[in-house]
VOGU-3710 file (C-alpha; in Angstrom, 3 decimals, decimal comma):
1> mriagsvepp> -11,280/-11,627/-3,588  -13,598/-14,817/-3,825  -13,464/-17,063/-1,169  -12,375/-20,757/-1,307  -15,322/-22,172/0,527  -17,951/-20,189/-1,682  -20,684/-21,934/-3,904  -22,098/-19,088/-5,451  -21,338/-19,466/-9,053  -17,958/-16,796/-10,681
11> llpiidtgir> -19,989/-15,990/-13,709  -22,871/-13,671/-14,081  -25,747/-15,248/-16,445  -25,789/-14,026/-19,807  -28,328/-11,697/-19,846  -27,301/-8,105/-21,195  -23,792/-7,637/-21,579  -23,935/-4,254/-22,060  -22,526/-3,705/-25,526  -24,323/-2,106/-28,292
21> hvasdvdddl> -21,356/-1,948/-31,084  -18,447/-3,513/-32,710  -15,355/-2,233/-33,415  -12,247/-4,009/-35,473  -10,808/-4,832/-31,857  -12,688/-7,013/-29,522  -10,974/-5,623/-26,456  -12,536/-1,939/-27,671  -16,190/-3,249/-26,934  -16,951/-3,011/-23,092
31> ddeeeelelv> -18,859/0,122/-21,891  -17,386/1,899/-18,959  -18,885/-0,575/-16,653  -16,931/-3,626/-18,460  -13,927/-1,627/-18,691  -13,283/-0,925/-14,942  -13,363/-5,103/-14,665  -9,829/-6,612/-15,313  -10,374/-8,940/-17,949  -8,418/-11,330/-20,145
41> lfqgatngae> -7,263/-9,281/-23,495  -7,959/-11,761/-26,876  -5,326/-11,374/-29,170  -6,215/-13,131/-32,014  -6,435/-16,871/-33,357  -3,317/-18,896/-33,326  -4,024/-20,389/-36,493  -4,248/-17,098/-37,940  -7,362/-16,378/-38,847  -9,156/-12,822/-38,912
51> pdlrqnarlv> -12,615/-13,602/-37,864  -15,384/-11,217/-39,408  -16,764/-9,858/-35,611  -19,170/-7,548/-37,920  -20,897/-10,252/-39,678  -21,350/-11,730/-36,584  -22,539/-8,794/-34,242  -25,192/-10,580/-32,286  -23,017/-13,260/-31,550  -20,490/-10,857/-30,108
61> eaglvpakrl> -23,060/-9,006/-27,890  -24,208/-12,302/-26,655  -21,068/-14,332/-25,882  -17,900/-11,832/-25,460  -17,826/-10,724/-22,476  -19,106/-13,204/-20,581  -16,225/-15,530/-22,836  -13,655/-13,354/-21,155  -15,425/-13,987/-17,778  -15,049/-17,198/-18,048
71> vtdgisrrae> -11,442/-17,220/-19,081  -10,514/-14,439/-16,712  -11,693/-16,564/-13,636  -9,891/-19,746/-15,246  -6,707/-18,168/-14,858  -7,152/-15,812/-11,929  -7,839/-19,412/-9,750  -4,545/-21,179/-11,731  -6,952/-23,567/-13,779  -5,190/-25,200/-16,273
81> tivvepkgqa> -8,169/-26,674/-17,964  -12,268/-25,131/-17,816  -15,253/-27,528/-19,393  -18,643/-26,534/-19,976  -20,768/-28,877/-20,007  -24,197/-28,883/-21,047  -26,572/-30,858/-18,769  -30,547/-29,870/-19,238  -31,379/-26,094/-19,017  -27,621/-25,230/-18,171
91> ariklevdgi> -24,243/-25,880/-18,589  -21,623/-27,253/-15,812  -18,507/-25,244/-15,322  -15,698/-27,661/-13,565  -12,332/-26,216/-13,076  -9,011/-28,187/-12,870  -6,507/-27,039/-10,357  -3,215/-28,278/-10,140  -5,083/-31,402/-11,638  -7,747/-31,351/-9,126
101> pypggrlpqr> -11,285/-30,535/-10,555  -13,666/-28,106/-8,313  -17,290/-26,746/-9,424  -16,697/-23,809/-10,987  -20,317/-22,443/-11,447  -23,012/-22,949/-13,980  -24,429/-20,937/-17,076  -27,581/-20,839/-18,627  -28,279/-23,164/-21,795  -28,303/-20,410/-24,054
111> galavtqmlk> -25,452/-18,510/-22,057  -23,063/-21,728/-22,211  -23,978/-21,749/-26,485  -22,907/-17,936/-26,602  -19,614/-18,346/-25,128  -18,658/-21,862/-26,941  -19,669/-20,078/-30,630  -17,839/-16,703/-29,414  -14,704/-18,844/-28,195  -14,911/-21,331/-31,818
121> llsglepker> -15,286/-17,883/-33,786  -12,089/-16,107/-32,148  -10,150/-19,452/-32,854  -10,444/-19,757/-36,549  -13,302/-22,349/-36,013  -16,471/-22,773/-36,989  -19,098/-21,700/-34,547  -22,225/-22,862/-35,738  -20,963/-26,255/-36,928  -21,770/-28,759/-33,753
131> krpqrgglka> -21,800/-32,035/-35,255  -18,107/-32,641/-35,545  -15,551/-32,058/-33,172  -13,293/-28,676/-33,980  -9,730/-27,623/-32,366  -8,243/-24,186/-32,086  -6,695/-21,603/-30,124  -6,013/-17,872/-28,696  -3,347/-15,722/-28,080  -4,036/-13,970/-24,836
141> eyedkpytvs> -2,704/-11,638/-21,975  -4,403/-11,328/-18,667  -2,165/-8,579/-16,039  0,285/-7,731/-18,670  1,119/-11,850/-19,062  0,998/-13,710/-22,454  -1,236/-16,949/-22,209  -2,091/-19,343/-25,048  -6,183/-20,764/-24,499  -6,286/-24,115/-26,502
151> vatdpiagga> -10,466/-24,660/-27,047  -12,023/-28,048/-28,144  -15,599/-28,857/-28,469  -17,053/-32,080/-28,680  -20,549/-33,269/-29,928  -22,157/-34,761/-27,002  -26,377/-36,229/-26,803  -29,122/-33,519/-27,762  -26,965/-31,666/-30,428  -25,324/-29,932/-27,861
161> erltirildh> -21,329/-29,519/-27,561  -18,778/-29,822/-24,822  -15,924/-26,944/-24,335  -12,876/-27,881/-23,362  -10,010/-24,688/-21,839  -7,068/-25,679/-21,654  -4,660/-22,685/-20,590  -1,310/-22,395/-21,383  1,162/-19,403/-19,067  4,363/-18,940/-21,224
171> avklgkpdei> 5,585/-17,419/-18,075  6,108/-21,144/-17,035  9,330/-22,545/-18,484  9,107/-26,427/-18,679  11,741/-26,523/-21,676  14,832/-28,287/-19,484  14,843/-31,324/-17,290  15,128/-29,115/-14,237  12,603/-27,071/-14,810  10,319/-30,272/-15,211
181> glsnevrdrv> 11,791/-32,066/-11,825  14,601/-34,081/-13,224  17,025/-34,921/-10,807  20,488/-35,205/-12,022  20,345/-38,925/-11,637  17,159/-39,216/-14,018  18,489/-36,825/-16,501  21,471/-38,683/-16,575  20,013/-41,915/-16,991  17,742/-40,478/-19,923
191> raltnengfv> 20,912/-38,686/-21,361  22,966/-42,470/-21,308  19,731/-43,750/-23,688  20,266/-41,251/-26,304  23,565/-41,505/-26,520  22,874/-45,131/-28,405  20,545/-45,360/-31,561  17,251/-46,810/-31,394  14,025/-46,108/-29,693  13,760/-43,531/-27,092
201> lacgaphsgv> 10,107/-42,934/-26,386  8,066/-40,817/-23,153  4,750/-42,750/-22,686  1,583/-42,064/-20,247  -2,010/-40,815/-20,446  -3,336/-37,817/-22,248  -3,162/-34,182/-20,938  -0,871/-35,991/-18,219  2,551/-34,380/-19,360  3,712/-36,869/-21,507
211> tttllggvlg> 4,628/-34,248/-24,144  6,269/-31,571/-21,868  8,495/-34,850/-20,425  9,106/-35,764/-24,241  10,472/-32,409/-24,871  11,782/-30,805/-21,807  12,959/-34,144/-20,251  14,294/-36,564/-23,503  14,944/-34,229/-25,971  16,299/-31,532/-23,173
221> svdayiysvv> 18,614/-34,144/-22,376  20,142/-34,760/-25,962  23,733/-33,314/-26,157  22,216/-31,057/-28,832  26,153/-29,727/-29,098  27,268/-33,072/-30,420  24,347/-34,596/-31,947  22,333/-32,745/-34,956  18,440/-32,933/-34,119  15,463/-32,736/-36,858
231> sltdtggrdi> 12,301/-32,410/-36,095  9,742/-34,166/-38,178  6,808/-33,063/-35,815  4,500/-29,957/-34,481  6,394/-28,541/-31,433  3,448/-26,607/-30,439  4,957/-23,487/-31,030  7,861/-23,976/-28,656  10,994/-23,079/-29,870  13,630/-25,735/-28,788
241> lgvakydgnp> 17,256/-24,649/-29,263  19,988/-26,537/-31,726  16,430/-28,869/-33,339  16,044/-28,086/-36,725  12,888/-28,961/-38,927  13,080/-31,005/-41,617  13,496/-29,293/-44,635  11,636/-31,991/-47,080  8,130/-32,555/-48,268  5,789/-32,710/-45,227
251> dddvdtkcar> 4,036/-35,570/-47,153  6,757/-37,845/-47,714  6,402/-40,762/-45,964  8,545/-42,224/-43,234  11,215/-43,886/-45,134  11,752/-41,000/-47,606  11,804/-38,833/-44,251  14,516/-41,219/-42,866  16,378/-41,651/-45,717  17,123/-38,039/-46,498
261> iiraendvil> 18,044/-37,539/-42,677  20,512/-39,937/-42,894  22,186/-38,575/-45,430  22,475/-35,513/-44,398  23,992/-37,338/-41,708  21,837/-36,273/-38,756  21,497/-37,939/-35,355  18,539/-37,674/-33,454  14,805/-37,370/-35,054  11,923/-35,982/-33,334
271> vdpikdgetf> 8,360/-37,768/-34,787  4,945/-37,233/-34,745  3,140/-39,330/-31,373  3,087/-43,061/-32,308  -0,316/-44,368/-32,648  -0,089/-47,918/-34,023  2,135/-50,671/-34,899  1,931/-49,722/-38,424  3,855/-46,283/-38,116  6,569/-48,229/-35,073
281> qayakhaedl> 7,080/-50,594/-37,640  8,177/-48,271/-40,020  10,402/-46,003/-37,886  12,018/-49,187/-36,240  13,536/-50,003/-39,806  15,354/-47,049/-39,527  16,447/-47,601/-35,925  19,761/-48,796/-36,119  20,610/-45,133/-37,887  19,121/-43,177/-35,770
291> viigefaard> 17,763/-42,489/-32,054  13,929/-41,886/-32,550  12,799/-39,454/-30,292  8,883/-39,678/-29,814  5,654/-40,625/-27,198  2,561/-42,932/-27,380  -0,116/-43,308/-24,605  0,441/-46,254/-21,769  0,031/-46,287/-18,404  3,599/-46,438/-17,357
301> tasglaqlvq> 6,788/-47,907/-18,758  6,442/-52,043/-17,931  2,560/-51,442/-20,117  4,052/-49,148/-22,465  7,189/-51,669/-23,161  3,982/-54,632/-23,439  2,693/-52,337/-25,701  5,658/-52,013/-28,144  5,741/-55,806/-28,018  1,998/-56,259/-29,319
311> wsspevvcek> 3,086/-53,950/-32,079  5,483/-55,710/-33,174  7,265/-58,261/-31,697  9,518/-59,626/-28,698  12,769/-59,511/-31,298  12,602/-56,029/-32,836  11,754/-54,352/-28,909  14,674/-56,110/-27,655  16,901/-54,661/-30,416  15,368/-51,392/-31,386
321> vrglvsqrli> 14,040/-49,819/-27,741  16,822/-48,415/-25,838  14,119/-47,051/-23,170  11,164/-45,546/-22,134  10,275/-42,880/-19,830  7,126/-41,869/-17,932  6,066/-39,307/-15,879  2,631/-38,428/-13,663  2,019/-34,851/-12,141  1,998/-34,211/-8,601
331> rrlctkckfa> 1,306/-31,337/-6,672  3,532/-29,045/-4,989  3,003/-28,022/-1,106  2,921/-24,576/-0,834  6,030/-22,984/0,436  4,041/-20,419/2,353  2,136/-22,470/4,283  3,897/-25,588/4,365  3,807/-27,401/7,826  7,311/-29,306/9,293
341> yrphpkllak> 6,717/-32,474/11,420  8,895/-35,152/12,904  8,255/-38,377/11,081  8,115/-41,472/13,527  10,944/-43,721/12,596  8,606/-46,836/11,919  7,017/-44,415/9,370  10,384/-43,601/7,689  11,365/-47,642/7,004  7,628/-47,860/5,811
351> vglpsdtkvl> 8,049/-45,511/2,833  11,741/-46,136/2,153  13,017/-42,751/3,836  16,772/-42,671/5,271  16,569/-43,084/8,942  18,236/-40,223/9,852  15,733/-37,575/8,166  14,867/-35,509/10,455  12,088/-33,436/8,944  9,000/-33,894/6,425
361> ykpppppaed> 6,324/-31,495/5,190  2,702/-31,532/5,089  -0,556/-29,829/4,865  -0,969/-27,066/7,669  -3,460/-28,835/10,355  -6,826/-27,503/10,645  -7,324/-25,021/13,870  -8,264/-26,467/17,328  -11,416/-25,521/18,309  -9,875/-22,942/21,252
371> eeeeaecrrc> -8,182/-21,431/18,055  -8,746/-18,796/15,972  -8,644/-19,585/12,460  -6,124/-17,938/10,471  -6,580/-15,824/7,356  -6,553/-18,010/4,037  -3,354/-18,122/2,531  -3,437/-15,844/-0,281  -0,810/-17,722/-2,139  -2,858/-20,834/-3,085
381> ggldyygrvg> -5,964/-19,605/-1,569  -6,265/-21,808/0,916  -5,535/-24,833/-1,183  -2,284/-25,862/0,760  -0,715/-26,884/-2,688  0,386/-24,195/-5,499  1,764/-25,966/-8,826  2,761/-29,083/-9,918  5,976/-31,241/-10,712  6,804/-34,377/-12,369
391> mfevlrmsda> 7,587/-38,109/-10,884  9,776/-40,072/-13,722  10,169/-43,132/-14,287  13,143/-44,210/-16,889  13,134/-48,597/-18,093  16,338/-49,157/-19,502  16,429/-52,308/-21,732  18,743/-54,434/-19,702  18,946/-58,514/-19,572  16,257/-59,042/-17,049
401> vkeavraggd> 14,033/-56,610/-18,853  14,687/-58,456/-22,282  14,353/-61,496/-20,880  10,909/-60,756/-19,468  9,870/-59,514/-23,123  11,320/-62,640/-24,834  9,301/-64,347/-22,318  6,088/-62,572/-23,383  6,193/-59,311/-22,332  4,121/-59,298/-19,609
411> aaairaamkk> 3,647/-56,198/-17,916  3,893/-56,995/-14,451  7,042/-59,630/-15,826  8,792/-56,465/-16,834  8,049/-54,862/-13,865  9,628/-57,234/-11,477  12,298/-57,282/-13,696  12,838/-53,792/-13,342  12,396/-53,787/-9,581  15,262/-56,924/-9,363
421> dgqpslqqdg> 17,902/-54,807/-11,721  17,024/-51,548/-9,292  15,708/-49,149/-11,518  13,574/-46,857/-9,523  9,951/-46,633/-9,669  7,408/-43,476/-10,223  6,968/-44,173/-6,447  10,492/-44,185/-5,409  10,747/-40,660/-7,054  7,687/-39,409/-5,596
431> vrlvaegvts> 9,196/-40,284/-1,906  12,278/-38,283/-2,794  10,472/-35,384/-3,641  8,852/-35,742/-0,006  12,536/-36,050/1,297  12,603/-32,636/-0,554  10,306/-31,067/1,135  8,540/-30,630/-2,201  5,530/-32,343/-1,635  4,078/-34,740/1,055
441> leevqrvfkp> 3,319/-38,324/1,889  -0,534/-37,881/1,440  -0,185/-36,342/-2,127  1,703/-39,563/-3,255  -0,722/-41,523/-1,405  -3,559/-39,857/-3,325  -1,342/-40,075/-6,367  -1,073/-43,762/-6,214  -4,393/-44,628/-4,531  -6,674/-46,736/-7,099
451> agpkkkkrrr> -9,831/-44,647/-8,320  -12,765/-45,376/-5,952  -16,061/-43,589/-5,206  -16,764/-40,261/-5,540  -15,926/-37,638/-2,698  -17,907/-34,781/-1,710  -17,421/-31,707/-3,801  -14,175/-30,276/-2,965  -14,085/-26,407/-2,021  -13,908/-23,755/-5,100
461> psp> -10,177/-22,604/-5,131  -9,676/-18,650/-4,649  -8,115/-16,220/-7,602
//
């Protein structure tokens, strides 16, 4: 077992993998010594491509086992993201566990190149192409559990590439409102938005969980027994009950798609991410006849609504938009080692918790100088948190919000109108999770704290 405070790199330098042949199955390529290691099994590219391993025998010899070690190390530490960043004669590895970055060791320059090219080959990408971004993925299995490993490469200065690996654990179910952390109150508010034609959009920063909020929260709140739903977008391989795929030509323009869907008497459409005003206004022409569900990039709901005003006009937004949903991910306290304490009444008043709250939870305090240090928690690896849950904010187009939009659509004014209406904020939903013992006040403060100077390096997570 690796120790969380260790500074040793988790990977062995790429010198000699011990492989002397290439078989048709990449998982038969390990010698007796390597077979004793429990490594991830790669089971084919997500795009169905079949790489020619014999034609790339030297690459397989140099990169297969180290690539497996890299991904295995990430999975064993619960990392959702692994980044390999070339820096001079070596490449730094960074792991993100529950959204927090940790150092993951180093690879020699040639070793990092071999790993990157190997993962590109197995993902059905072009291994030798280094001048343009590439995106692909792998099906994988580790300890009898299925995973999807997405692979992204981006060119950087000096002719090198940054490798970003994202790991999706299929055992984690995020297809329903309660599975992603929506309270009953938030779910009911989202469902009310979808009962009327117009835009109901999820917004957030890239990789912040906005797609999960869209599919599990917004789309998951639609009553599929009453409303017929058609998807115009790729749902990333997720099978969503009650959602039909668009049966027309994929190259049809927005007007053709919407007209066809309306003629078929469908009620709700799920659209591709909206990236510009032209696309938003194209769908806006059909918002009186359909519930249009989609996502776009924005910091929060107020900023998102301000963006829509810039893309169109105050009147279009007031007439066509029903509401926005935004989220932030926050770490859950480890249920095995969280520490209960009685909060001070002044603290309860300051954060807006009921005065009769008897107990809250936080990470365990460090041992006193005269106390023996307890064994590291086997569940969270000494990190005190395990997994993440969403905090949610729902913007409803109330009269006060519409008034703020017509007055100019400034995000601060929209936020003030939401507060005047009593529409709960992201921070308030975070406090709810504190009251329920899901997370800590310290974690809520961390999430909403403005970015500052870099802190000292964090300890590495144990598997």
